C-alpha positions in Angstrom: 128.7 96.8 98.7 127.7 99.7 96.2 128.6 102.9 97.4 125.9 105.1 98.7 126.9 108.1 96.8 126.4 106.2 93.8 122.9 104.7 94.2 121.7 106.0 96.9 120.2 103.2 97.8 121.6 99.7 99.7 122.9 96.5 98.4 121.0 93.4 100.3 121.9 89.6 100.1 119.1 87.0 99.3 120.3 83.3 100.4 117.6 81.8 99.4 116.6 78.3 99.4 114.6 75.5 98.5 115.0 73.5 94.9 111.3 72.8 93.7 111.8 74.2 89.7 114.9 75.8 88.9 114.0 76.9 85.0 110.8 78.8 86.6 112.7 81.3 89.4 114.5 83.9 89.9 118.1 83.1 91.5 117.9 83.1 94.9 114.5 82.1 95.0 112.6 78.9 96.0 113.2 76.9 93.1 116.8 77.9 91.9 119.9 77.1 94.0 122.0 80.3 92.8 122.9 82.8 95.0 120.6 86.3 94.3 121.2 89.7 95.2 119.5 92.7 95.3 120.0 96.4 94.9 117.4 98.5 97.4 115.9 101.3 95.0 113.9 104.0 97.7 111.2 105.2 95.4 111.3 108.4 97.3 115.3 108.5 97.1 117.7 110.3 94.8 117.5 109.2 91.2 115.4 106.0 91.0 115.3 104.8 87.5 118.9 105.5 87.2 119.8 102.9 90.1 117.2 101.2 88.5 119.0 100.9 85.6 122.5 100.6 87.2 121.5 97.3 88.9 120.6 96.2 85.1 123.8 96.9 83.5 125.4 95.7 87.0 123.8 92.1 86.6 121.9 92.1 89.7 118.8 89.9 89.7 116.6 91.8 91.9 115.7 95.4 92.8 113.9 95.3 96.0 111.6 98.4 96.8 110.6 99.5 100.1 107.0 100.6 99.9 105.5 103.0 102.7 102.1 101.8 103.1 100.6 104.6 105.1 102.0 107.4 102.7 100.6 105.7 99.4 97.1 104.9 101.0 96.8 107.5 103.8 92.8 107.2 103.9 91.1 104.4 103.6 88.1 105.5 101.6 90.6 106.7 98.1 92.6 105.4 95.8 96.3 104.3 96.5 98.8 107.5 95.2 100.7 104.9 93.1 102.1 107.6 90.9 105.9 106.8 92.0 106.1 103.5 92.2 103.8 103.0 88.9 107.2 105.2 87.5 109.8 102.8 89.0 107.8 99.5 88.1 107.9 100.9 84.4 111.7 101.5 84.5 112.0 98.3 86.2 110.1 96.6 83.0 113.0 98.1 80.6 115.4 95.3 82.6 116.1 92.1 84.0 115.8 92.2 87.4 112.7 90.7 89.0 110.5 92.8 91.8 110.5 92.6 95.3 108.4 95.0 96.7 109.0 95.4 100.8 105.7 96.4 102.5 105.7 98.8 105.6 104.6 100.9 108.1 100.3 100.5 107.7 98.4 103.6 107.9 96.2 104.1 111.0 93.1 103.1 109.7 94.2 99.6 108.5 95.4 98.9 112.6 94.1 96.4 114.9 96.2 96.3 117.9 99.7 96.5 117.3 99.4 95.0 113.9 97.4 95.4 110.8 94.2 93.6 110.2 94.2 90.7 108.0 91.7 91.9 105.4 93.7 95.3 104.7 96.9 93.7 104.3 95.6 90.8 102.1 93.8 94.0 100.0 96.9 96.0 99.8 99.4 92.6 98.5 96.3 91.8 95.7 96.4 95.3 94.7 100.1 95.0 93.9 100.1 91.8 92.6 97.2 93.0 90.1 98.8 95.8 89.2 102.5 95.2 89.1 101.6 91.4 87.9 104.8 91.1 84.8 107.4 91.7 87.1 106.3 91.2 90.9 107.6 88.1 91.9 107.9 89.2 96.0 106.4 90.6 98.5 108.6 91.5 101.9 105.3 91.6 104.1 105.5 94.3 107.0 108.5 93.4 108.6 109.0 93.5 112.4 111.3 93.7 115.5 110.4 90.5 117.6 111.2 92.7 120.9 108.7 89.6 122.6 107.4 86.5 122.0 103.4 87.6 121.7 104.9 90.2 119.3 106.4 86.7 116.9 103.6 84.5 117.8 101.3 87.8 116.2 103.5 88.4 113.5 103.2 84.7 112.2 99.4 84.6 112.8 99.2 87.7 110.6 101.3 86.1 108.1 100.1 82.7 108.1 96.8 84.4 107.5 97.2 86.6 104.8 98.9 83.6 102.8 95.5 81.3 103.5 93.4 84.3 102.3 95.7 84.7 99.2 94.8 81.1 98.5 91.7 81.4 99.5 91.4 83.9 96.2 93.2 81.6 93.8 96.2 84.2 94.3 99.8 81.7 95.1 101.9 83.5 93.0 103.8 85.7 94.9 106.4 84.5 97.5 105.3 86.1 100.6 108.4 86.7 102.5 108.1 87.3 106.5 110.4 89.1 107.6 112.3 89.5 111.6 114.3 92.8 112.1 117.5 91.7 115.1 119.4 93.8 116.7 122.4 92.1 116.6 123.7 88.7 115.2 123.2 86.3 117.9 119.6 87.7 118.8 118.3 84.4 117.9 115.0 84.5 120.4 112.8 86.2 118.0 113.6 84.2 115.3 112.8 81.2 117.6 109.4 82.0 119.1 108.6 82.9 115.4 108.9 79.7 114.5 107.3 78.0 117.4 104.3 80.5 116.4 103.9 79.4 113.1 100.6 77.7 112.4 100.3 78.5 108.7 101.6 76.4 105.5 105.1 75.4 104.6 107.3 78.4 105.2 110.0 78.6 102.2 111.7 81.9 102.8 112.1 84.0 106.2 113.7 87.3 106.1 116.1 88.3 108.6 117.4 91.9 108.9 120.5 93.1 110.7 121.1 96.5 111.2 124.1 98.2 112.0 125.3 98.8 115.5 125.1 102.3 116.8 121.9 103.3 114.6 119.8 105.9 116.0 116.6 104.3 118.2 114.4 106.9 115.9 115.7 106.4 112.6 113.5 104.2 110.5 114.4 100.0 109.4 114.5 101.5 106.1 116.7 103.8 106.2 119.4 101.9 108.1 122.2 99.9 106.7 121.5 97.3 106.2 122.1 93.3 105.0 118.9 90.9 105.0 118.9 87.4 104.9 116.5 85.7 103.4 116.6 81.1 103.7 
């Protein structure tokens, strides 16, 4: 793993499996059997553009960018604040790695109960897809801690409905990745509940994030030392 003192970021291993069309897919994505490895670049962290260049020089195939939805779009009636992300994507365009945005922390105006409304999620995904179409290949959608079967089922429904909404408008070029945040490697109940609740189309990729034991409970998931497996 890259020293955090050098990158200000985390290394994420992407283990992705389904072989469909190897010539068209980046390493680590459905359609390519090769392992894809990503460096996580926080747009709010230190030296993000330098981290992008370093990731390219070291041969990483992916850049994973955590995006705080509430921070860029605090109001429903205002244009999202794209400037910081624009600069990071512009730097990525000069390099070889593909981009995966990890969308987290939905704003209050988008919420309905414990999760955001499908319409709001679909809208932000479409805006990201159209704005960064040249390089963006995947969106990790609102990683969740499946603390109960009900939460896992609600999250599965949100992801499936969002994917269906994207298909309805003819936009299915992005890989949408549901992601579960587990407390320990043996914590499989949430994964099982998610799969049992899944009612969408075929699911090629599921993200599983494992965070360090001992991380303080009030530290956001994106700040914790993370290994994420997507298979």
